[in-house]
C-alpha positions in Angstrom: -22.4 6.1 -14.8 -23.8 8.3 -16.9 -21.3 10.1 -18.6 -23.1 13.0 -18.6 -23.8 13.2 -14.8 -20.9 11.7 -13.8 -18.1 13.7 -12.1 -15.0 14.6 -13.7 -12.0 13.4 -11.8 -8.5 13.6 -11.9 -5.6 11.3 -10.1 -2.5 13.0 -9.2 0.2 10.6 -8.4 3.2 9.6 -9.5 2.6 6.9 -11.2 0.7 5.8 -13.8 -2.3 3.7 -14.5 -2.0 0.0 -13.0 1.5 1.5 -11.2 2.2 1.7 -7.7 1.5 -1.1 -4.9 0.0 -0.6 -3.0 -1.7 2.6 -4.1 -2.0 1.6 -7.1 -4.3 -1.4 -5.8 -6.5 1.2 -2.6 -7.0 3.8 -5.6 -8.4 1.7 -8.0 -11.0 0.4 -5.1 -11.6 4.1 -4.4 -12.1 4.6 -8.2 -15.1 1.5 -9.0 -18.0 2.2 -9.6 -16.8 6.0 -11.0 -17.2 6.0 -15.0 -13.8 5.3 -16.6 -14.8 8.2 -19.3 -15.0 10.8 -16.1 -11.5 9.7 -15.0 -8.0 11.9 -15.9 -4.8 10.8 -14.9 -1.2 12.5 -14.3 1.6 11.3 -13.1 5.3 11.9 -12.9 7.2 8.8 -13.5 6.2 5.9 -16.8 3.7 5.3 -19.0 0.1 4.2 -18.4 -0.1 0.0 -17.6 -2.6 -2.3 -18.0 -5.8 -0.5 -15.4 -8.7 -0.2 -17.9 -10.1 3.6 -17.9 -11.5 5.5 -20.5 -10.2 9.2 -20.0 -6.6 10.5 -20.9 -3.5 9.6 -19.1 -0.3 12.4 -19.2 2.7 11.5 -17.7 5.2 14.5 -17.3 8.0 11.3 -18.1 10.8 11.9 -15.4 13.5 9.2 -16.1 13.7 7.3 -13.5 17.4 6.8 -13.9 18.2 10.4 -12.4 16.0 9.7 -9.3 19.0 9.6 -6.7 20.3 6.2 -5.8 23.4 5.0 -3.8 25.3 6.9 -7.7 25.2 10.4 -7.6 22.7 10.8 -5.5 23.2 13.9 -3.9 23.6 15.5 -7.9 20.4 13.6 -8.8 18.1 14.9 -6.1 19.7 18.7 -6.9 18.8 17.9 -10.8 15.9 16.6 -9.9 14.5 19.8 -7.2 15.7 22.1 -9.7 15.8 21.2 -13.0 13.0 18.8 -13.6 10.1 19.8 -10.6 9.6 23.4 -11.8 8.6 22.0 -15.8 6.7 18.9 -14.2 4.3 21.9 -12.2 4.1 23.4 -14.7 3.4 20.8 -16.8 0.4 19.2 -14.4 -1.5 22.8 -14.1 -1.6 23.3 -18.0 -3.3 19.2 -17.8 -5.5 20.6 -15.1 -6.3 23.5 -17.0 -7.2 21.2 -20.4 -10.2 18.6 -18.3 -11.2 21.3 -16.1 -12.2 18.3 -13.3 -15.1 19.3 -10.6 -12.8 16.9 -8.2 -9.0 16.2 -7.7 -7.5 13.8 -6.2 -3.6 13.5 -4.8 -1.8 10.8 -3.7 1.2 12.1 -2.1 4.7 10.1 -2.9 8.4 11.4 -3.2 9.5 13.9 -6.0 5.1 14.0 -6.3 4.9 15.9 -2.7 7.1 18.9 -4.3 5.1 19.0 -7.1 1.6 18.9 -5.4 2.9 21.9 -2.4 3.7 24.2 -5.7 0.2 23.8 -7.9 -2.2 22.6 -4.9 -2.8 26.0 -3.2 -3.1 27.9 -6.5 -6.7 25.3 -7.7 -9.9 26.6 -7.6 -11.3 23.9 -7.2 -12.1 20.8 -4.6 -8.8 19.1 -4.0 -8.0 15.4 -2.0 -5.0 14.8 -0.5 -4.9 11.1 0.7 -1.7 10.5 2.3 0.3 6.2 3.0 3.4 7.3 4.2 5.0 9.6 5.7 8.5 10.8 3.3 11.0 11.0 6.5 11.3 6.9 6.7 14.4 6.0 7.0 13.7 2.9 4.3 12.3 5.8 2.0 15.0 6.5 0.6 19.1 6.1 1.7 21.7 7.9 -0.6 24.0 9.0 1.1 23.4 13.1 0.9 20.0 12.6 0.5 18.5 15.8 2.5 14.8 16.3 1.2 12.9 14.4 3.5 12.3 16.9 5.9 11.4 19.4 3.0 9.1 17.1 1.9 8.1 16.5 5.2 7.0 20.4 5.9 5.7 20.3 2.0 3.1 17.4 3.3 2.1 19.4 6.0 1.0 22.2 3.7 -0.4 19.7 1.7 -2.5 18.2 4.0 -3.7 21.7 5.8 -4.7 23.5 3.0 -6.6 20.3 1.2 -10.3 20.3 0.6 -10.3 16.8 2.7 -8.2 14.4 3.5 -7.5 10.7 3.9 -5.3 8.7 5.7 -3.6 5.0 5.5 -3.8 4.5 9.7 -6.1 6.1 12.2 -1.9 6.6 14.3 -1.2 9.1 11.1 -4.4 10.2 11.2 -3.8 11.3 15.0 0.3 12.9 14.4 -1.5 14.7 11.5 -3.5 16.7 14.2 -0.9 17.4 16.6 0.7 18.6 13.9 -1.4 20.4 12.0 -4.4 20.7 13.9 -6.5 19.4 10.9 -8.8 16.1 12.0 -9.4 13.0 9.9 -11.7 10.5 10.0 -11.3 8.7 6.4 -9.0 5.9 7.5 -8.3 4.3 3.3 -5.8 1.7 3.1 -6.7 -1.7 1.3 -10.3 -3.6 1.3 -12.1 -6.3 0.4 -14.4 -6.0 -1.8 -18.8 -6.5 -1.4 -19.1 -9.9 -3.3 -15.7 -11.2 -1.6 -17.2 -10.2 2.0 -20.5 -12.6 1.2 -18.3 -15.4 0.7 -16.5 -15.6 3.7 -15.8 -16.9 6.3 -14.7 -19.5 3.4 -14.3 -23.1 4.8 -11.2 -24.6 5.6 -9.8 -27.2 3.5 -6.8 -29.1 4.5 -3.8 -29.5 2.8 -3.8 -32.4 -0.2 0.1 -32.9 1.1 2.8 -32.0 3.2 3.8 -28.8 1.7 3.0 -26.0 3.8 2.8 -23.0 0.9 2.7 -19.5 2.6 2.2 -16.9 0.5 3.9 -12.7 0.0 2.0 -10.3 -2.6 4.2 -7.1 -3.4 7.3 -5.3 -2.7 9.5 -6.5 -0.1 9.8 -3.2 2.4 11.3 -4.8 5.2 13.8 -6.8 3.7 15.5 -8.0 6.9 12.8 -9.1 8.5 11.8 -11.2 5.1 15.1 -12.5 5.6 14.7 -13.7 9.5 11.6 -15.1 8.4 12.8 -17.1 5.4 15.4 -19.1 7.6 13.4 -19.5 10.2 10.3 -21.0 8.6 13.4 -23.2 7.1 14.4 -24.5 10.3 10.2 -24.9 11.4 10.4 -27.8 7.8 13.2 -29.2 9.2 12.3 -29.9 12.7 8.4 -30.6 11.9 9.8 -32.9 9.0 7.6 -30.9 6.3 8.4 -29.1 3.2 7.6 -25.2 3.4 7.6 -22.8 0.6 7.2 -19.6 0.3 5.7 -18.3 -2.7 6.3 -14.8 -3.8 4.3 -12.9 -5.8 5.7 -9.4 -7.0 6.3 -7.3 -10.2 9.4 -5.2 -8.4 13.0 -7.5 -8.7 14.9 -7.4 -5.0 18.3 -6.3 -5.2 19.0 -7.7 -2.4 17.2 -11.0 -2.8 20.4 -12.9 -2.0 20.2 -12.2 1.6 17.6 -14.8 1.2 18.0 -18.4 1.7 16.3 -19.1 -1.6 15.2 -22.6 -1.3 12.1 -22.8 0.5 11.1 -19.5 -2.2 9.2 -20.0 -5.7 9.3 -16.5 -7.3 5.9 -16.7 -9.2 6.1 -13.2 -10.7 3.5 -10.2 -11.0 0.0 -10.8 -10.7 -3.4 -8.9 -10.8 -4.6 -8.5 -7.2 -7.7 -10.8 -8.7 -5.1 -13.2 -9.9 -3.0 -12.9 -6.2 -6.7 -14.2 -4.2 -7.1 -17.1 -7.0 -3.6 -18.3 -6.1 -3.7 -17.5 -2.0 -6.7 -19.8 -1.9 -4.3 -23.0 -2.9 -2.0 -21.5 0.1 -2.0 -22.0 3.6 -0.7 -18.9 4.9 -0.1 -15.5 3.9 2.3 -14.0 5.0 2.7 -9.8 6.2 5.4 -8.5 7.6 6.8 -5.3 7.8 10.2 -4.1 10.9 10.7 -6.6 13.7 13.5 -4.0 15.1 12.2 0.4 15.7 14.9 1.8 13.7 12.9 2.8 11.2 9.6 3.7 14.0 7.6 6.2 12.1 7.5 3.0 9.4 6.2 0.6 11.9 3.4 2.8 14.2 1.7 4.4 10.9 1.8 3.1 7.8 0.0 -0.3 7.5 1.4 -2.9 4.8 -1.8 -3.9 2.1 -1.0 -7.6 1.7 -2.4 -7.9 4.7 -5.9 -8.1 3.3 -5.0 -10.2 0.4 -4.9 -13.4 2.8 -7.8 -12.1 4.3 -9.9 -11.7 0.7 -8.3 -15.5 0.1 -9.6 -16.6 3.8 -7.0 -18.0 4.8 -5.4 -17.8 8.3 -2.3 -14.3 8.0 1.2 -14.7 9.7 1.8 -11.7 10.8 5.7 -10.0 11.5 7.1 -7.1 12.9 7.8 -5.1 15.8 4.9 -5.0 19.3 4.9 -1.2 18.1 4.0 -1.5 14.9 0.5 -0.8 13.5 0.3 -4.5 11.7 0.8 -6.0 15.6 -1.6 -4.1 16.5 -4.1 -5.3 14.0 -3.3 -8.8 14.6 -3.8 -8.7 19.0 -7.3 -7.5 18.5 -7.9 -10.1 15.8 -6.5 -13.7 16.5 -6.0 -14.2 12.7 -3.6 -16.9 13.5 0.8 -16.1 14.8 2.5 -12.8 15.8 5.9 -12.9 15.2 6.6 -10.1 17.1 10.0 -11.5 19.1 13.1 -12.9 16.3 14.3 -15.6 19.4 10.8 -16.8 19.6 10.1 -17.5 15.8 11.4 -20.6 15.4 9.7 -22.1 18.3 5.9 -20.7 17.3 5.9 -21.5 13.3 7.3 -25.2 14.8 4.0 -25.2 16.4 1.4 -23.0 14.6 2.3 -23.6 10.5 0.8 -27.0 10.7 -1.9 -26.8 13.8 -5.1 -26.8 11.0 -7.4 -26.6 14.5 -7.4 -23.6 14.4 -7.9 -22.5 11.2 -11.6 -22.5 11.3 -11.1 -20.2 13.8 -8.9 -17.6 12.0 -11.0 -17.9 9.3 -13.3 -16.2 10.9 -11.5 -14.1 12.5 -9.9 -12.5 9.0 -14.2 -12.4 8.4 -15.1 -10.4 11.0 -11.5 -8.1 10.6 -12.1 -7.9 7.3 -15.4 -6.7 7.6 -14.8 -4.4 10.2 -11.5 -2.7 9.0 -11.2 -3.4 5.1 -14.7 -2.8 3.9 -14.4 -2.0 0.5 -17.5 -0.5 0.2 -18.3 1.3 3.2 -14.6 3.7 2.5 -15.8 4.2 -1.3 -19.5 5.6 0.5 -17.2 8.1 2.6 -15.3 8.6 -0.7 -18.0 9.8 -2.7 -19.4 12.4 0.3 -16.2 13.9 -0.4 -17.3 14.4 -4.6 -20.8 15.1 -4.0 -19.4 18.1 -1.3 -16.9 19.5 -4.1 -20.1 18.9 -6.4 -22.3 21.6 -4.3 -18.9 23.8 -4.1 -18.6 23.1 -0.9 
């Protein structure tokens, strides 16, 4: 794009360019095709990563060690709210004044919600809010005395209601917001599959060259108990089949509770770019994505959606979906026959024993994966909806 005609876009997020896990990937897809020299980024935490962009990045630099965790959680939360949030809001206002953006994209998360609620209502520009997780999830922060989730939820509702435009990660989240705020939202933006990848799907199935069944999992392990149960079940299924099962774990973030996992079948592959993960996944037998098996965190199960899902879709391999029957993941797996849906822990070993090596079904799974990717995770379709918001901003709507 010509810089003279390209909109000046400011991204506001908790994380810097190149960070943020699934949220960062969603932004990368939405911003593809824009002039990078016209994209600016403000983050609450950290410095810029490997994300290539020509515009400026400014970080307030909130120290990660001050974020509430188990130790001194109440004190750290008070310091974050009262010592860091007000100057961070002033820092963001100053950056907005210096950039003079045509369009502001705010991705709300944690303390960025407090800052966005202070700054955005006073901004006389088109600003768009993107919501991928609710802040009142049980697993959002388990620190004792952490009382800010309800406050963040109220602030998020006000942000959502006051934004010029908005997107969410699931239809269920859109409906929940509609009931809470009275505002409709038809834009569902999730991790997606690019047109050049869609054009290659479905990839022809390749029979494995050996007896090893390789399962890939990319990203942070949110549902740790479900992951631990799956690992145990996969190991037991491998023993019953007389075949070796490996779980290849691709993650930029260490897992503090990894001692609860049976590491004998886990191969830790470290951090990879999105493109590298697609290439690595094509060497695997299955892709794994999971949410909680229980319903102790119902708002996560019903409203969020794991970004890991599209890693397998883009690579053209079958999926193993682990999750509570009421979860958004289980719903997607019921609508498209993508592989194995494991929603009952008691039946998990038998389902894996029967299904992991049933290669006669793989061609069907791949065709269903291609159908799902085109219908639900089309990156270009998401971008066109996003560009309409930008055109509205440029037109002064």
